[in-house]
C-alpha positions as CSV (number, residue, x, y, z in Angstrom):
1,M,28.0,19.4,35.1
2,S,31.0,20.4,34.2
3,L,32.5,21.6,30.6
4,Y,35.4,19.7,29.1
5,F,37.3,20.2,25.5
6,L,38.7,17.0,23.8
7,L,41.4,17.7,21.3
8,G,41.6,14.9,18.9
9,S,44.6,13.6,16.5
10,L,43.9,10.9,14.5
11,T,46.7,7.9,14.7
12,H,47.9,6.1,12.0
13,D,44.8,3.3,12.7
14,G,42.9,6.2,12.8
15,Q,44.2,7.4,9.7
16,R,43.2,4.1,7.9
17,M,39.7,3.7,9.4
18,L,39.1,7.6,8.4
19,H,39.9,6.9,4.7
20,G,37.8,4.0,4.7
21,N,34.7,5.8,6.0
22,P,34.4,9.5,5.7
23,N,32.0,9.7,8.4
24,L,34.2,8.0,11.0
25,I,33.5,10.5,13.9
26,T,30.0,10.7,13.7
27,D,29.2,7.1,12.9
28,R,31.1,5.8,15.6
29,T,29.6,8.6,18.4
30,R,26.2,8.6,17.4
31,D,25.0,5.4,19.8
32,L,27.8,6.7,22.4
33,N,26.6,6.0,25.4
34,I,28.4,6.8,28.5
35,K,26.6,7.4,31.9
36,G,27.3,11.1,33.1
37,A,28.6,12.6,29.9
38,E,27.6,14.3,27.0
39,I,29.2,15.1,23.4
40,L,28.0,18.9,22.8
41,G,29.8,19.3,19.5
42,Q,32.1,17.8,17.3
43,Y,34.4,20.0,15.1
44,A,37.5,19.1,12.5
45,V,40.0,21.9,12.6
46,L,43.0,22.4,10.9
47,G,46.4,22.5,13.3
48,R,48.3,20.6,15.6
49,Y,44.5,18.5,16.1
50,D,42.2,17.0,13.6
51,F,39.2,17.0,15.8
52,V,37.7,19.2,18.7
53,M,35.0,17.7,21.0
54,M,32.8,19.7,23.4
55,V,31.5,17.5,26.3
56,E,29.4,18.1,29.2
57,A,30.1,15.6,32.2
58,D,29.5,15.1,35.8
59,D,32.7,14.5,36.8
60,N,36.4,13.5,35.5
61,D,35.3,9.8,35.7
62,A,32.7,10.1,33.6
63,V,35.0,12.1,30.8
64,A,37.9,9.8,31.4
65,R,35.4,6.6,30.3
66,L,33.9,8.6,27.1
67,S,37.8,9.7,26.3
68,L,38.2,5.9,26.1
69,E,35.7,4.8,24.4
70,L,35.9,7.5,21.9
71,G,39.6,6.7,21.0
72,M,39.0,3.0,20.9
73,R,36.2,3.5,18.3
74,T,37.4,6.5,16.2
75,G,41.4,5.8,16.4
76,L,41.9,9.3,18.0
77,H,44.5,9.9,20.5
78,L,42.6,12.3,22.8
79,E,43.9,15.1,25.0
80,T,41.1,16.1,27.7
81,L,40.8,19.7,28.9
82,P,38.6,21.0,31.9
83,A,37.0,24.3,30.8
84,I,36.8,27.0,33.8
85,P,34.5,29.8,33.0
86,I,36.7,33.2,33.0
87,G,34.6,35.0,35.7
88,F,35.4,32.1,38.0
89,M,37.9,34.1,40.0
90,G,36.0,37.4,40.5
91,D,32.7,38.1,42.6
92,G,30.5,36.5,40.2
93,P,29.8,35.3,36.7
94,P,31.1,38.4,34.1
95,P,28.7,41.0,33.4
96,D,26.5,40.2,30.3
97,P,27.3,43.1,27.7
98,A,23.4,42.8,26.7
99,D,23.2,44.2,30.0
100,Q,25.3,47.3,29.3
101,E,23.8,50.7,28.8
102,E,26.4,52.3,26.8
103,P,27.2,49.8,23.3
104,I,30.8,48.2,22.9
105,R,32.9,49.6,20.6
106,L,34.5,47.7,18.4
107,T,36.7,50.5,16.6
108,P,39.7,51.7,18.3
109,D,39.5,55.6,20.2
110,F,42.3,57.2,17.6
111,T,42.2,57.6,14.1
112,P,45.0,56.6,11.8
113,E,46.6,60.3,11.7
114,D,47.5,59.9,15.4
115,G,47.5,56.1,15.7
116,P,50.3,54.0,17.0
117,G,53.7,53.9,15.2
118,D,53.3,57.5,13.9
119,E,56.1,58.6,16.9
């Protein structure tokens, strides 16, 4: 199965539907059953999009069916992004940080006295 992100913006009709039912998205996706596709998570977000959904699907056809049905039920205009694991072009999956002998440093190797901008 492949991972997809669906980015949703409310249409004018979707805004009216959401105003009438604040639980619109969860209510309309609860019984959504598309063979070969499953919604893993749903998030309201700020910015260009109103909602982000993480979907696992067998193929592009399954996620397209889910996107179409979801858009009709919720008044969302959806943009679908296939997710590709970052390490897919390398020799294998990226290393798990938990397997490293040394802990990962989250602080820089310099002190503020000799840091950038002191030239």
